C-alpha positions in Angstrom: 0.0 0.0 0.0 1.9 3.1 -1.2 -0.3 5.4 0.8 1.4 4.3 4.0 4.8 5.6 5.1 7.6 3.7 3.4 11.3 3.5 2.8 11.9 3.0 -1.0 15.1 1.3 -2.2 15.5 1.1 -6.0 18.1 0.0 -8.6 20.8 -1.3 -6.3 23.2 -4.2 -6.4 23.7 -5.4 -2.8 26.1 -8.4 -2.6 28.5 -10.3 -0.4 27.7 -8.7 3.0 28.8 -10.6 6.1 25.5 -9.8 7.8 22.2 -8.7 6.1 22.3 -7.0 2.7 19.6 -4.6 4.1 19.0 -4.3 7.9 15.8 -2.4 8.8 14.9 -1.5 12.4 12.2 0.9 11.5 8.8 1.0 13.3 6.1 -1.5 12.3 4.0 1.1 10.4 6.9 1.9 8.1 7.0 -0.4 5.0 10.2 -1.3 3.1 9.6 -1.0 -0.6 12.1 -2.6 -3.0 12.1 -2.1 -6.8 14.6 -3.5 -9.3 17.4 -4.6 -6.9 19.8 -7.5 -6.9 20.2 -8.8 -3.4 22.6 -11.8 -3.6 25.3 -13.8 -1.7 24.7 -12.0 1.7 24.5 -13.8 5.0 20.8 -12.8 5.0 19.1 -10.9 2.2 16.9 -8.6 4.3 16.6 -8.4 8.1 13.5 -6.4 9.1 12.4 -6.3 12.7 8.7 -5.6 12.0 6.3 -4.3 9.4 6.0 -5.3 5.7 8.3 -5.7 2.7 6.7 -4.8 -0.6 8.0 -4.2 -4.1 8.6 -5.6 -7.6 11.2 -6.8 -10.0 13.9 -7.9 -7.5 16.4 -10.7 -7.7 17.2 -12.6 -4.5 19.9 -15.3 -5.0 22.3 -17.3 -2.8 21.7 -15.5 0.5 23.1 -18.1 2.8 20.7 -17.6 5.8 17.7 -17.0 3.6 16.2 -14.0 1.8 14.1 -12.6 4.7 14.6 -12.7 8.4 12.8 -13.2 10.7 10.7 -15.8 8.8 7.4 -14.4 10.0 7.9 -10.9 8.4 5.2 -10.0 5.9 6.5 -10.0 2.3 4.4 -8.9 -0.7 6.7 -8.9 -3.7 5.6 -9.1 -7.4 7.6 -10.3 -10.3 10.7 -11.1 -8.2 13.2 -13.7 -9.2 15.7 -16.1 -7.7 18.3 -16.5 -10.5 22.1 -16.2 -10.6 22.7 -12.6 -11.6 25.8 -13.4 -13.7 28.2 -10.6 -12.9 31.1 -9.6 -15.2 33.9 -10.0 -12.7 32.5 -10.5 -9.2 35.9 -11.9 -8.0 37.4 -8.5 -8.8 34.5 -6.6 -7.1 33.0 -5.7 -10.5 29.2 -6.2 -10.2 28.0 -5.1 -13.6 25.7 -7.7 -15.2 27.1 -9.7 -18.1 25.3 -9.3 -21.4 23.9 -12.8 -21.1 22.6 -12.3 -17.6 18.9 -13.1 -17.2 18.5 -9.7 -15.5 20.2 -7.6 -18.1 17.2 -6.7 -20.2 14.9 -6.5 -17.2 16.7 -3.4 -15.8 17.3 -5.0 -12.4 20.1 -3.8 -10.2 22.6 -0.9 -10.5 23.1 -0.1 -14.2 26.7 1.0 -14.5 27.6 2.8 -17.8 25.1 1.3 -20.3 
């Protein structure tokens, strides 16, 4: 419900964090809204203490402790995926999507120079 107060996070690539990719301690009436983000290879994708996670067109992949914590948090995501993002050179901290990435034409994640 976009009429309620929210935090909006869009067009980010959030990867390889030792804890949560996103940690949200906001009050229960404040929703976390995600649009077109890659959230991958973190310990936990998103940790939200209360409230709701909403959004669309996100990719959650390889988050070792799960995509959302705690497990009872309300999640209302549309059109989100769980596919390997296929980065150019992740081992060199280059997180641009390869041309053959399933996310490339979907405009998900940070877009770099193209």
